[in-house]
N, CA, C and O atoms as a MOPAC input file, in Angstrom:
PM7 MOZYME 1SCF
protein

 N    -13.01100 1    14.74600 1     5.12500 1
 C    -12.87500 1    13.24000 1     5.16400 1
 C    -13.56200 1    12.72200 1     6.39000 1
 O    -13.73200 1    13.23100 1     7.49800 1
 N    -13.96700 1    11.37800 1     5.79500 1
 C    -14.73000 1    10.87100 1     6.78000 1
 C    -14.02500 1     9.61500 1     6.72400 1
 O    -14.17900 1     8.73800 1     5.87400 1
 N    -13.08500 1     9.60600 1     7.89500 1
 C    -12.44700 1     8.76900 1     8.28200 1
 C    -12.66900 1     7.20100 1     8.35700 1
 O    -11.89700 1     6.28300 1     8.08300 1
 N    -13.73000 1     7.19600 1     8.73100 1
 C    -14.14300 1     5.17800 1     8.28000 1
 C    -14.27500 1     5.01100 1     6.80900 1
 O    -14.16400 1     3.91600 1     6.25900 1
 N    -14.46800 1     5.90300 1     6.31200 1
 C    -14.50500 1     5.84400 1     4.77300 1
 C    -13.51200 1     5.77700 1     4.06100 1
 O    -13.47100 1     4.95500 1     3.14500 1
 N    -12.33800 1     6.74700 1     4.35200 1
 C    -11.17300 1     6.31200 1     3.90200 1
 C    -10.75800 1     4.84100 1     4.43100 1
 O    -10.50800 1     3.91300 1     3.66200 1
 N    -10.72700 1     4.77000 1     5.47000 1
 C    -10.35800 1     3.06400 1     5.86400 1
 C    -11.10300 1     2.03600 1     5.23500 1
 O    -10.92200 1     0.82400 1     5.34200 1
 N    -11.54000 1     2.34200 1     4.89500 1
 C    -12.81900 1     1.38500 1     3.60900 1
 C    -12.06700 1     1.11000 1     2.70500 1
 O    -11.62400 1     0.01100 1     2.37000 1
 N    -11.78700 1     2.78700 1     1.99800 1
 C    -11.60000 1     2.73600 1     1.02600 1
 C     -9.48300 1     2.04000 1     0.73700 1
 O     -8.91500 1     1.52700 1    -0.22700 1
 N     -9.09900 1     2.36300 1     1.90000 1
 C     -7.76100 1     1.91900 1     1.68700 1
 C     -7.80200 1     0.31100 1     1.82000 1
 O     -7.13700 1    -0.44400 1     1.11200 1
 N     -8.59500 1    -0.04900 1     2.73200 1
 C     -8.78400 1    -1.71300 1     2.87900 1
 C     -9.07200 1    -2.52000 1     1.13500 1
 O     -8.44400 1    -3.36900 1     0.50400 1
 N    -10.17400 1    -1.82400 1     0.89000 1
 C    -10.00400 1    -2.07300 1    -0.37400 1
 C     -9.29200 1    -1.83600 1    -1.66600 1
 O     -9.38700 1    -2.44700 1    -2.73000 1
 N     -8.60700 1    -0.87900 1    -1.35400 1
 C     -7.44000 1    -0.68600 1    -2.24100 1
 C     -6.16800 1    -1.66500 1    -2.02100 1
 O     -5.43800 1    -1.93900 1    -2.97300 1
 N     -5.95800 1    -2.13100 1    -0.84500 1
 C     -4.96600 1    -3.11600 1    -0.31800 1
 C     -5.74900 1    -4.58900 1    -0.76500 1
 O     -5.10500 1    -5.61800 1    -0.96800 1
 N     -6.72400 1    -4.53800 1    -0.84300 1
 C     -7.40800 1    -5.89000 1    -1.61200 1
 C     -6.87300 1    -6.17200 1    -3.17400 1
 O     -6.42700 1    -7.12900 1    -3.80800 1
 N     -7.15600 1    -4.89800 1    -3.38800 1
 C     -6.71600 1    -4.84000 1    -5.09200 1
 C     -5.14800 1    -4.76700 1    -5.36000 1
 O     -4.71500 1    -5.26200 1    -6.40100 1
 N     -4.62600 1    -4.40200 1    -4.81000 1
 C     -3.12300 1    -4.09300 1    -4.67700 1
 C     -2.72400 1    -5.61300 1    -4.41200 1
 O     -1.76100 1    -6.04600 1    -5.04500 1
 N     -3.24700 1    -6.27600 1    -3.71500 1
 C     -2.97900 1    -7.77200 1    -3.23300 1
 C     -3.00000 1    -8.31300 1    -4.95000 1
 O     -2.12100 1    -8.55100 1    -5.77800 1
 N     -4.32900 1    -8.34700 1    -4.95000 1
 C     -4.50200 1    -8.98400 1    -6.67800 1
 C     -3.32800 1    -8.52200 1    -7.85300 1
 O     -3.12700 1    -9.32000 1    -8.76800 1
 N     -2.79800 1    -7.63600 1    -7.83300 1
 C     -2.01200 1    -6.91100 1    -8.80700 1
 C     -0.90100 1    -7.80900 1    -8.73500 1
 O     -0.31800 1    -8.16500 1    -9.75900 1
 N     -0.43600 1    -8.35700 1    -7.14000 1
 C      0.63400 1    -8.93300 1    -6.76000 1
 C      0.78100 1   -10.05600 1    -8.17800 1
 O      1.67100 1    -9.93100 1    -9.02000 1
 N     -0.26900 1   -11.12600 1    -8.21500 1
 C     -0.85800 1   -12.65300 1    -8.85500 1
 C     -0.69000 1   -11.89000 1    -9.98400 1
 O      0.29500 1   -12.00200 1   -10.71300 1
 N     -1.27400 1   -11.39100 1   -10.10600 1
 C     -2.03900 1   -11.03400 1   -12.02100 1
 C     -0.62300 1    -9.93700 1   -13.08800 1
 O     -0.85700 1    -9.31600 1   -14.12500 1
 N      1.13500 1   -10.07300 1   -12.14800 1
 C      2.01200 1    -9.11300 1   -12.83200 1
 C      1.31100 1    -7.92400 1   -13.24600 1
 O      1.51400 1    -7.47000 1   -14.37200 1
 N      0.47600 1    -7.35500 1   -12.41900 1
 C      0.50800 1    -5.73400 1   -12.19200 1
 C     -0.19900 1    -5.15600 1   -12.97000 1
 O     -0.20400 1    -3.92700 1   -13.04900 1
 N     -1.08200 1    -6.08200 1   -13.84100 1
 C     -2.27200 1    -6.16300 1   -14.98700 1
 C     -3.93900 1    -5.69100 1   -14.29100 1
 O     -4.83300 1    -6.47000 1   -13.96100 1
 N     -3.94700 1    -4.62100 1   -14.24400 1
 C     -5.37200 1    -4.19400 1   -13.60000 1
 C     -6.51400 1    -5.31300 1   -14.21000 1
 O     -6.44800 1    -6.08800 1   -15.16400 1
 N     -7.46300 1    -5.06700 1   -13.33000 1
 C     -8.63700 1    -5.90900 1   -13.04600 1
 C     -9.70900 1    -5.18200 1   -13.36600 1
 O    -10.09300 1    -4.71400 1   -12.29400 1
 N    -10.39400 1    -4.82600 1   -14.19600 1
 C    -11.85900 1    -3.48200 1   -14.11200 1
 C    -12.87800 1    -4.35300 1   -13.36200 1
 O    -13.60200 1    -3.58400 1   -12.72900 1
 N    -13.24200 1    -5.63000 1   -13.16100 1
 C    -14.02100 1    -5.77900 1   -13.04200 1
 C    -13.86400 1    -6.22600 1   -11.48500 1
 O    -14.71600 1    -6.99500 1   -11.04100 1
 N    -13.05900 1    -5.88500 1   -10.83300 1
 C    -12.53300 1    -6.41500 1    -9.43400 1
 C    -12.75300 1    -4.71000 1    -9.11000 1
 O    -13.81600 1    -4.34600 1    -8.60600 1
 N    -11.92900 1    -3.94800 1    -9.36000 1
 C    -11.77400 1    -2.49500 1    -9.71500 1
 C    -12.84700 1    -2.25900 1    -9.77200 1
 O    -13.16200 1    -1.58800 1    -8.79000 1
 N    -14.08500 1    -2.53800 1   -10.75500 1
 C    -15.27700 1    -1.90300 1   -10.37500 1
 C    -16.03300 1    -2.09800 1    -8.90700 1
 O    -16.61700 1    -1.29800 1    -8.17600 1
 N    -15.79500 1    -3.33300 1    -8.82000 1
 C    -16.78300 1    -3.91500 1    -7.56600 1
 C    -15.84200 1    -3.24800 1    -6.46400 1
 O    -16.49800 1    -2.91000 1    -5.47900 1
 N    -14.88700 1    -3.05200 1    -6.39500 1
 C    -14.30700 1    -2.96000 1    -4.87200 1
 C    -14.46200 1    -1.12500 1    -4.66400 1
 O    -14.66000 1    -0.62300 1    -3.55700 1
 N    -14.32900 1    -0.31900 1    -5.93200 1
 C    -13.96000 1     1.13100 1    -6.06900 1
 C    -15.53700 1     1.49400 1    -6.11500 1
 O    -15.54500 1     2.14200 1    -7.16200 1
 N    -17.03200 1     1.49900 1    -5.60900 1
 C    -17.97100 1     1.82100 1    -5.83800 1
 C    -18.14200 1     3.40900 1    -5.18900 1
 O    -17.54300 1     4.17600 1    -4.43500 1
 N    -19.68300 1     3.33000 1    -6.22100 1
 C    -19.96800 1     5.01500 1    -5.39500 1
 C    -20.67300 1     5.01700 1    -4.21900 1
 O    -21.55300 1     5.85300 1    -4.01400 1
 N    -20.41200 1     4.26300 1    -3.51400 1
 C    -20.85600 1     4.62100 1    -2.38800 1
 C    -19.56200 1     5.36200 1    -1.65300 1
 O    -19.84900 1     6.20300 1    -0.80100 1
 N    -18.85200 1     5.23500 1    -1.78900 1
 C    -17.52700 1     6.07400 1    -1.31800 1
 C    -17.84400 1     7.67600 1    -1.99600 1
 O    -18.52100 1     7.86400 1    -3.00700 1
 N    -17.19300 1     8.73200 1    -1.18900 1
 C    -17.73600 1    10.11000 1    -1.93000 1
 C    -16.43000 1    10.30900 1    -2.83200 1
 O    -15.44900 1     9.57700 1    -2.96000 1
 N    -16.64100 1    11.14200 1    -3.22500 1
 C    -15.50200 1    11.25100 1    -4.76700 1
 C    -14.20900 1    11.49300 1    -4.31800 1
 O    -13.32500 1    11.08100 1    -5.06800 1
 N    -13.83500 1    12.09100 1    -3.22200 1
 C    -12.63900 1    11.99100 1    -3.00200 1
 C    -12.13300 1    10.74900 1    -2.97000 1
 O    -11.31200 1    10.35000 1    -3.79700 1
 N    -12.66700 1     9.92900 1    -1.84400 1
 C    -12.01400 1     8.54300 1    -1.83100 1
 C    -11.91500 1     7.44100 1    -3.01000 1
 O    -11.33700 1     6.36000 1    -3.12300 1
 N    -12.61700 1     8.09800 1    -3.69900 1
 C    -13.04400 1     7.01300 1    -5.19600 1
 C    -11.37400 1     7.63900 1    -6.34100 1
 O    -10.65500 1     7.05700 1    -7.15400 1
 N    -11.41000 1     9.00400 1    -5.80100 1
 C    -10.04500 1     9.38500 1    -6.45500 1
 C     -8.40200 1     9.00600 1    -5.67700 1
 O     -7.25400 1     9.08100 1    -6.11500 1
 N     -8.87500 1     8.65600 1    -4.57300 1
 C     -7.52100 1     8.78600 1    -4.20100 1
 C     -7.43700 1     7.14400 1    -4.29000 1
 O     -6.26500 1     6.83400 1    -4.07600 1
 N     -8.38200 1     5.78600 1    -4.56600 1
 C     -8.38700 1     4.67500 1    -4.74400 1
 C     -7.36900 1     4.40900 1    -6.35500 1
 O     -6.35200 1     3.86900 1    -6.79100 1
 N     -8.85000 1     5.45600 1    -6.83600 1
 C     -7.96200 1     5.20100 1    -8.70300 1
 C     -6.28300 1     6.03300 1    -8.48100 1
 O     -5.27000 1     5.47400 1    -8.90100 1
 N     -6.23600 1     7.17000 1    -7.89500 1
 C     -4.74700 1     7.09800 1    -8.40900 1
 C     -3.72000 1     6.53800 1    -7.78400 1
 O     -2.57700 1     6.57300 1    -8.24000 1
 N     -4.06600 1     5.92600 1    -6.59400 1
 C     -3.07800 1     4.72300 1    -5.67600 1
 C     -3.28300 1     3.32500 1    -6.49500 1
 O     -2.20300 1     2.84800 1    -6.84500 1
 N     -4.34000 1     2.62100 1    -6.84800 1
 C     -4.10300 1     1.80100 1    -7.56600 1
 C     -3.23300 1     1.66400 1    -8.90400 1
 O     -2.39100 1     0.77500 1    -9.03200 1
 N     -3.61200 1     2.98800 1   -10.26900 1
 C     -2.79300 1     2.97200 1   -11.27300 1
 C     -1.61600 1     3.30900 1   -11.11700 1
 O     -0.73900 1     2.91200 1   -11.88500 1
 N     -1.25600 1     4.48400 1    -9.60700 1
 C     -0.05600 1     4.72500 1    -9.17700 1
 C      1.26600 1     3.19600 1    -8.99900 1
 O      2.44100 1     3.00500 1    -9.31300 1
 N      0.43100 1     2.61100 1    -8.48500 1
 C      1.22800 1     1.46800 1    -7.69500 1
 C      1.59200 1     0.71300 1    -9.30800 1
 O      2.71100 1     0.64000 1    -9.81600 1
 N      0.60000 1     0.32600 1    -9.75400 1
 C      0.63300 1    -0.18200 1   -11.43200 1
 C      1.85800 1     0.54000 1   -12.22800 1
 O      2.82400 1    -0.05900 1   -12.70300 1
 N      1.64100 1     1.87200 1   -12.27800 1
 C      2.65500 1     2.27600 1   -13.38800 1
 C      3.94000 1     2.50300 1   -12.47600 1
 O      4.98800 1     2.59100 1   -13.11600 1
 N      4.04300 1     2.61600 1   -11.05900 1
 C      5.77300 1     2.69500 1   -10.33700 1
 C      6.04400 1     1.15100 1    -9.81000 1
 O      7.11400 1     0.87200 1    -9.26800 1
 N      5.04900 1     0.21100 1    -9.99700 1
 C      5.51900 1    -1.16500 1    -9.37900 1
 C      6.94600 1    -1.25100 1    -9.27100 1
 O      7.40100 1    -1.41400 1    -8.13900 1
 N      7.78900 1    -1.16500 1   -10.30900 1
 C      9.25100 1    -1.30100 1   -10.35300 1
 C      9.91400 1    -0.11100 1    -9.42800 1
 O     11.03200 1    -0.27600 1    -8.93900 1
 N      9.40600 1     0.70500 1    -9.28600 1
 C     10.24300 1     1.76000 1    -8.50100 1
 C      9.89200 1     1.12600 1    -7.03500 1
 O     10.91200 1     1.07500 1    -6.34700 1
 N      8.96200 1     0.72900 1    -6.50100 1
 C      8.34100 1     1.09100 1    -5.30300 1
 C      8.91300 1    -0.19800 1    -4.79400 1
 O      9.27800 1    -0.22100 1    -3.61800 1
 N      9.08500 1    -1.71100 1    -5.83000 1
 C      9.69700 1    -2.71400 1    -5.50700 1
 C     11.14400 1    -2.72000 1    -5.25500 1
 O     11.67100 1    -3.55400 1    -4.51900 1
 N     11.75600 1    -1.83800 1    -5.83300 1
 C     13.20300 1    -1.84500 1    -5.53500 1
 C     13.56400 1    -1.13000 1    -4.04600 1
 O     14.51400 1    -1.39900 1    -3.31000 1
 N     12.61700 1    -0.24600 1    -3.86800 1
 C     12.93200 1     0.42900 1    -2.89900 1
 C     12.39900 1    -0.29200 1    -1.35600 1
 O     12.78400 1     0.06100 1    -0.24100 1
 N     11.52800 1    -1.25900 1    -1.63400 1
 C     10.80600 1    -2.12600 1    -0.43900 1
 C     11.99000 1    -3.18900 1    -0.71300 1
 O     12.29300 1    -3.53200 1     0.43000 1
 N     12.65300 1    -3.75200 1    -1.42000 1
 C     13.89000 1    -4.48600 1    -1.58300 1
 C     14.51600 1    -4.08800 1    -0.53700 1
 O     14.28700 1    -4.46100 1     0.61300 1
 N     15.40200 1    -3.24900 1    -0.91600 1
 C     16.57000 1    -2.22600 1    -0.87800 1
 C     16.10900 1    -2.60400 1     1.14600 1
 O     16.90400 1    -3.13900 1     1.91800 1
 N     15.06200 1    -2.26100 1     1.42700 1
 C     14.99500 1    -2.22500 1     3.06000 1
 C     14.23000 1    -3.19900 1     3.64600 1
 O     13.51500 1    -2.93100 1     4.61100 1
 N     14.29900 1    -4.34800 1     3.15600 1
 C     13.85000 1    -5.65000 1     3.41400 1
 C     14.77400 1    -6.55700 1     4.29000 1
 O     14.65100 1    -7.51700 1     5.05000 1
 N     15.85900 1    -5.67900 1     3.74200 1
 C     17.07400 1    -6.61000 1     4.71500 1
 C     17.55800 1    -8.19600 1     4.45900 1
 O     18.08100 1    -9.03400 1     5.19400 1
 N     17.22100 1    -8.19700 1     3.36100 1
 C     18.25600 1    -9.59000 1     2.77500 1
 C     17.01800 1   -10.51200 1     2.53000 1
 O     17.38500 1   -11.67000 1     2.32900 1
 N     15.51700 1   -10.33300 1     2.47900 1
 C     14.41100 1   -11.06000 1     2.00700 1
 C     14.07100 1   -10.60000 1     0.29700 1
 O     13.77000 1    -9.47300 1    -0.09500 1
 N     14.21800 1   -11.77200 1    -0.47900 1
 C     13.76500 1   -11.21700 1    -1.63100 1
 C     12.75300 1   -10.84500 1    -1.65600 1
 O     12.21500 1   -11.14100 1    -0.58900 1
 N     11.67100 1    -9.97800 1    -2.71100 1
 C     10.53200 1    -9.94200 1    -2.49800 1
 C      9.57600 1   -11.01700 1    -2.62900 1
 O      8.50800 1   -10.94100 1    -2.02100 1
 N      9.88700 1   -12.15200 1    -3.46200 1
 C      9.59700 1   -13.20800 1    -3.15400 1
 C      9.08200 1   -14.20800 1    -2.37500 1
 O      8.26800 1   -15.12200 1    -2.51300 1
 N     10.08000 1   -13.59300 1    -1.16900 1
 C      9.98300 1   -14.39800 1     0.39600 1
 C      9.09400 1   -13.80800 1     1.23300 1
 O      8.56200 1   -14.28000 1     2.23800 1
 N      8.96900 1   -12.65300 1     0.69900 1
 C      7.43100 1   -11.57600 1     1.51400 1
 C      6.22800 1   -12.08000 1     1.32500 1
 O      5.63800 1   -12.10000 1     0.24500 1
 N      5.82100 1   -12.50800 1     2.37900 1
 C      4.22400 1   -12.53700 1     2.38000 1
 C      3.54400 1   -11.51900 1     1.73400 1
 O      3.71700 1   -10.30700 1     1.86700 1
 N      2.58800 1   -12.22700 1     0.87400 1
 C      1.81900 1   -11.63500 1    -0.33800 1
 C      0.77800 1   -10.44000 1     0.48400 1
 O      0.87300 1    -9.29900 1     0.03100 1
 N      0.18500 1   -10.56700 1     1.19600 1
 C     -0.68000 1    -9.25800 1     2.39500 1
 C      0.46600 1    -8.62200 1     2.75400 1
 O      0.42600 1    -7.40900 1     2.54900 1
 N      1.77500 1    -9.16600 1     3.36200 1
 C      2.90500 1    -7.76700 1     3.50300 1
 C      3.34400 1    -6.92800 1     2.68800 1
 O      3.87100 1    -5.85700 1     2.99000 1
 N      3.11300 1    -7.46100 1     1.31200 1
 C      3.64100 1    -6.65100 1     0.49000 1
 C      2.96800 1    -5.62300 1    -0.36400 1
 O      3.40800 1    -4.63200 1    -0.94800 1
 N      1.54500 1    -6.24800 1    -0.24400 1
 C      0.63500 1    -5.53100 1    -0.86700 1
 C      0.34100 1    -4.34500 1     0.48700 1
 O     -0.59400 1    -3.58600 1     0.23400 1
 N      0.92200 1    -4.14900 1     1.65800 1
 C      0.73600 1    -3.27900 1     2.54200 1
 C      2.05300 1    -2.50200 1     2.54000 1
 O      2.18400 1    -1.49300 1     3.23200 1
 N      2.84900 1    -2.89000 1     1.90100 1
 C      4.46900 1    -2.26700 1     1.53100 1
 C      4.12200 1    -1.53600 1     0.62900 1
 O      4.10100 1    -0.33200 1     0.88300 1
 N      3.69500 1    -2.03600 1    -0.85800 1
 C      3.35500 1    -1.37500 1    -1.78900 1
 C      2.48600 1     0.11900 1    -1.51600 1
 O      2.88600 1     1.24300 1    -1.82100 1
 N      1.27700 1    -0.21300 1    -0.89600 1
 C      0.51600 1     0.75000 1    -0.57200 1
 C      0.87300 1     1.93600 1     0.15000 1
 O      0.47100 1     3.06900 1    -0.11200 1
 N      1.84000 1     1.52800 1     1.29900 1
 C      1.91400 1     2.55400 1     1.78000 1
 C      2.97400 1     3.42700 1     1.61000 1
 O      3.02400 1     4.53500 1     2.14400 1
 N      3.97600 1     2.88100 1     0.75300 1
 C      5.36300 1     2.98900 1     0.07100 1
 C      4.66300 1     4.04200 1    -0.91100 1
 O      5.02900 1     5.21700 1    -0.89600 1
 N      3.60800 1     3.57800 1    -1.80000 1
 C      3.53600 1     4.65100 1    -2.74400 1
 C      2.75900 1     6.23100 1    -2.02900 1
 O      3.07900 1     7.36500 1    -2.38400 1
 N      1.82500 1     5.93000 1    -1.09400 1
 C      1.24300 1     6.91200 1    -0.39200 1
 C      2.36900 1     8.11000 1     0.41600 1
 O      2.18000 1     9.25600 1     0.82500 1
 N      3.92700 1     6.95300 1     0.39800 1
 C      4.72600 1     8.33500 1     1.17700 1
 C      5.39800 1     8.93400 1     0.29400 1
 O      5.78000 1    10.06100 1     0.60600 1
 N      5.79200 1     8.38300 1    -1.15900 1
 C      6.56100 1     8.72000 1    -1.89800 1
 C      5.87300 1     9.75700 1    -3.07900 1
 O      6.45300 1    10.63400 1    -3.72000 1
 N      4.29600 1     9.31000 1    -3.14700 1
 C      4.00400 1    10.17400 1    -4.05300 1
 C      2.20000 1    11.48400 1    -3.14800 1
 O      1.64500 1    12.51000 1    -3.54200 1
 N      2.03700 1    10.71500 1    -2.11200 1
 C      0.89300 1    11.50500 1    -1.51000 1
 C      0.85000 1    12.80400 1    -0.71800 1
 O      0.03700 1    13.04100 1     0.17500 1
 N      1.48300 1    13.34000 1    -0.99600 1
 C      2.01200 1    14.71700 1     0.55800 1
 C      1.02900 1    14.89300 1     1.20800 1
 O      1.18300 1    15.25000 1     2.37600 1
 N     -0.31800 1    14.70400 1     0.67800 1
 C     -1.40500 1    15.05000 1     1.75500 1
 C     -1.83400 1    14.17600 1     2.76200 1
 O     -2.71800 1    14.42900 1     3.58200 1
 N     -1.10600 1    13.01500 1     2.66900 1
 C     -1.28000 1    11.83300 1     3.79500 1
 C     -0.50800 1    11.85500 1     4.66000 1
 O      0.61000 1    11.82300 1     4.14600 1
 N     -0.40500 1    11.91300 1     6.30300 1
 C      0.95200 1    12.16900 1     6.86700 1
 C      1.01700 1    10.72100 1     6.80700 1
 O      0.22700 1     9.79900 1     6.60400 1
 N      2.66100 1    10.91300 1     7.14100 1
 C      3.32100 1     9.82900 1     6.98400 1
 C      3.40200 1     8.87800 1     8.02300 1
 O      3.90800 1     7.77300 1     7.82700 1
 N      2.94500 1     9.22000 1     9.10400 1
 C      2.26000 1     8.43600 1    10.74600 1
 C      1.46600 1     7.46200 1    10.09200 1
 O      1.68700 1     6.26600 1     9.90100 1
 N     -0.01900 1     8.56700 1     9.61100 1
 C     -1.40500 1     7.75400 1     9.32400 1
 C     -0.97700 1     6.49500 1     8.71600 1
 O     -1.27400 1     5.37700 1     9.13900 1
 N      0.15600 1     6.90900 1     7.10500 1
 C     -0.00400 1     5.72100 1     6.32700 1
 C      0.75900 1     4.33900 1     6.12700 1
 O      0.63100 1     3.37700 1     5.37000 1
 N      2.00700 1     4.86200 1     7.64000 1
 C      2.06500 1     3.68200 1     8.39200 1
 C      1.56900 1     3.32700 1     9.40200 1
 O      2.13300 1     2.26000 1     9.64200 1
 N      1.05900 1     3.46700 1     9.96300 1
 C     -0.34000 1     3.06600 1    11.11800 1
 C     -1.46600 1     2.43000 1    10.30700 1
 O     -2.00500 1     1.49300 1    10.89500 1
 N     -1.80400 1     2.62800 1     9.46400 1
 C     -3.04400 1     1.92100 1     8.51600 1
 C     -2.28900 1     0.72000 1     8.23600 1
 O     -2.62900 1    -0.29400 1     8.84500 1
 N     -1.25800 1     0.65000 1     7.36300 1
 C     -0.30900 1    -0.53400 1     6.72500 1
 C     -0.44600 1    -1.62500 1     7.86600 1
 O     -1.07300 1    -2.67400 1     7.72100 1
 N      0.29900 1    -1.20000 1     9.15400 1
 C      0.47800 1    -1.82500 1    10.00900 1
 C     -1.04100 1    -2.50500 1    10.68000 1
 O     -1.04100 1    -3.61300 1    11.21700 1
 N     -2.12500 1    -1.77200 1    10.56900 1
 C     -3.29300 1    -2.00300 1    11.08100 1
 C     -3.66700 1    -3.04800 1    10.06800 1
 O     -3.55400 1    -4.17900 1    10.54100 1
 N     -4.10500 1    -3.01700 1     8.73700 1
 C     -4.21200 1    -4.13600 1     7.11800 1
 C     -3.07000 1    -5.47100 1     7.87600 1
 O     -3.55700 1    -6.41800 1     8.49300 1
 N     -2.07500 1    -5.36500 1     7.74700 1
 C     -1.59100 1    -6.54400 1     8.11200 1
 C     -1.83500 1    -7.55400 1     9.61800 1
 O     -1.75300 1    -8.77400 1     9.76600 1
 N     -2.08500 1    -6.70900 1    10.36600 1
 C     -2.42800 1    -7.48900 1    11.88100 1
 C     -3.98500 1    -7.64900 1    11.58600 1
 O     -4.64800 1    -8.06200 1    12.53700 1
 N     -4.80400 1    -7.32300 1    10.14500 1
 C     -6.08200 1    -8.18200 1    10.50100 1
 C     -5.78600 1    -9.53200 1     9.60500 1
 O     -6.10600 1   -10.70900 1     9.77200 1
 N     -4.77800 1    -8.62000 1     8.23100 1
 C     -4.53200 1    -9.93100 1     6.82800 1
 C     -3.56400 1   -11.07700 1     7.08700 1
 O     -3.59100 1   -12.14600 1     6.47800 1
 N     -2.55400 1   -10.69400 1     8.21900 1
 C     -1.07400 1   -11.08600 1     7.84300 1
 C     -0.95400 1   -11.79700 1     9.21100 1
 O     -1.80100 1   -11.83800 1    10.10300 1
 N      0.46100 1   -12.43000 1     9.18200 1
 C      0.73800 1   -13.10800 1    10.55400 1
 C      0.95900 1   -11.95700 1    11.53000 1
 O      1.16500 1   -10.74400 1    11.48600 1
 N      0.77600 1   -13.21000 1    12.69300 1
 C      1.31100 1   -12.38000 1    14.19100 1
 C      2.62800 1   -11.40500 1    13.96900 1
 O      2.47800 1   -10.32000 1    14.53100 1
 N      3.75600 1   -11.53900 1    13.34500 1
 C      4.83800 1   -10.89500 1    13.38100 1
 C      4.76900 1    -9.70200 1    12.54100 1
 O      5.32200 1    -8.60300 1    12.58000 1
 N      3.88900 1   -10.28000 1    11.74300 1
 C      4.29600 1    -8.79100 1    10.31700 1
 C      3.93900 1    -7.53800 1    10.55800 1
 O      4.38600 1    -6.75300 1     9.72200 1
 N      3.22100 1    -7.01000 1    11.49400 1
 C      3.43000 1    -5.84200 1    11.66100 1
 C      4.33700 1    -5.12800 1    11.93100 1
 O      4.42900 1    -3.98300 1    11.48800 1
 N      5.52800 1    -5.89300 1    13.02900 1
 C      6.84900 1    -5.24200 1    13.06800 1
 C      7.35700 1    -5.62100 1    12.45500 1
 O      8.49400 1    -5.19300 1    12.65100 1
 N      7.35500 1    -6.33200 1    11.58200 1
 C      8.17700 1    -6.57100 1     9.77800 1
 C      8.17900 1    -5.43700 1     8.76900 1
 O      9.12700 1    -4.88900 1     8.20700 1
 N      6.55100 1    -5.17500 1     8.66300 1
 C      6.51600 1    -3.79100 1     7.98900 1
 C      6.17700 1    -2.53000 1     8.59100 1
 O      5.94800 1    -1.48700 1     7.98000 1
 N      6.16300 1    -2.70000 1     9.81200 1
 C      6.23400 1    -1.61600 1    10.72600 1
 C      8.16000 1    -0.87600 1    10.37800 1
 O      8.36900 1     0.29100 1    10.04700 1
 N      9.15300 1    -1.83600 1    10.56200 1
 C     10.01600 1    -1.68500 1    10.56100 1
 C     10.89100 1    -1.61500 1     8.89100 1
 O     11.95700 1    -1.00000 1     8.84200 1
 N     10.47200 1    -2.11700 1     7.93400 1
 C     10.80700 1    -1.62300 1     6.77700 1
 C      9.93300 1    -0.15200 1     5.85300 1
 O     10.08100 1     0.30500 1     4.71900 1
 N      9.09900 1     0.18600 1     6.91800 1
 C      8.07900 1     1.51100 1     6.18400 1
 C      9.07200 1     2.65100 1     6.92200 1
 O      9.54500 1     3.69700 1     6.47600 1
 N      9.18200 1     2.04200 1     8.17300 1
 C     10.25300 1     2.83000 1     8.92700 1
 C     11.36500 1     3.20600 1     8.73400 1
 O     11.66300 1     4.29500 1     9.22300 1
 N     12.42300 1     2.43800 1     7.93400 1
 C     13.09100 1     2.27600 1     6.98400 1
 C     13.28800 1     3.36900 1     5.35400 1
 O     14.14800 1     3.98400 1     4.72300 1
 N     12.36700 1     3.15500 1     5.33500 1
 C     11.87400 1     3.84100 1     3.77200 1
 C     11.74300 1     5.43900 1     4.38100 1
 O     12.56200 1     6.31300 1     4.09600 1
 N     11.04600 1     5.56700 1     4.90600 1
 C     10.67900 1     6.93600 1     5.52700 1
 C     11.71600 1     7.40000 1     5.57000 1
 O     11.98900 1     8.23600 1     4.70800 1
 N     12.99900 1     6.95500 1     6.87200 1
 C     14.07200 1     7.49800 1     7.07300 1
 C     14.84200 1     7.66500 1     5.90500 1
 O     15.59400 1     8.62600 1     6.06100 1
 N     14.99700 1     7.03700 1     4.59600 1
 C     15.82200 1     7.18600 1     3.79500 1
 C     15.27100 1     8.48000 1     2.90400 1
 O     15.95800 1     9.36500 1     2.39600 1
 N     13.98300 1     8.34000 1     2.87200 1
 C     13.24800 1     9.83000 1     1.95600 1
 C     13.89000 1    10.75200 1     2.52800 1
 O     14.74500 1    11.47900 1     2.02300 1
 N     13.38300 1    10.74800 1     3.90600 1
 C     13.35000 1    12.09100 1     4.83900 1
 C     14.47500 1    12.82700 1     4.50800 1
 O     14.44800 1    14.00700 1     4.16000 1
 N     15.77600 1    11.91900 1     4.64800 1
 C     17.22400 1    12.37200 1     4.67500 1
 C     17.41800 1    12.93000 1     3.24100 1
 O     18.05000 1    13.98300 1     3.16000 1
 N     16.96200 1    12.36700 1     2.10700 1
 C     16.76700 1    12.75100 1     1.00000 1
 C     16.47700 1    14.32200 1     0.53100 1
 O     17.15900 1    14.97300 1    -0.26100 1
 N     15.43800 1    14.69600 1     1.13900 1
 C     14.58000 1    15.99900 1     0.83800 1
 C     15.83900 1    17.01700 1     1.95200 1
 O     15.67800 1    18.22600 1     2.11600 1

């Protein structure tokens, strides 16, 4: 796997999930086609498809677990960029066992460092660490 291409695939996926937040989790085939291009290796295209449609399908479940760990913050109060990163990483943590949890969390933190506020990385890290701890204790 080309790590640079996977980072770009994850970043494009983050943008697609960000858009989903504003479209009531209705897929947008034009956006999907433009951000899931044949420039990516097949495994990254499959990754984007799986997570994009997985986040749509599991939106309520993912939102509930994020809400539970957001410590008094209603999902409406979370910056949408942070929420997109949280949805992406939470899906990976819960459903993609081939991606190390620490990689998923680190990548979410990197995305919010680029696209969100100065304090977002600590906030996202805290929520994802709490989700990881809960899920680890369940297994």
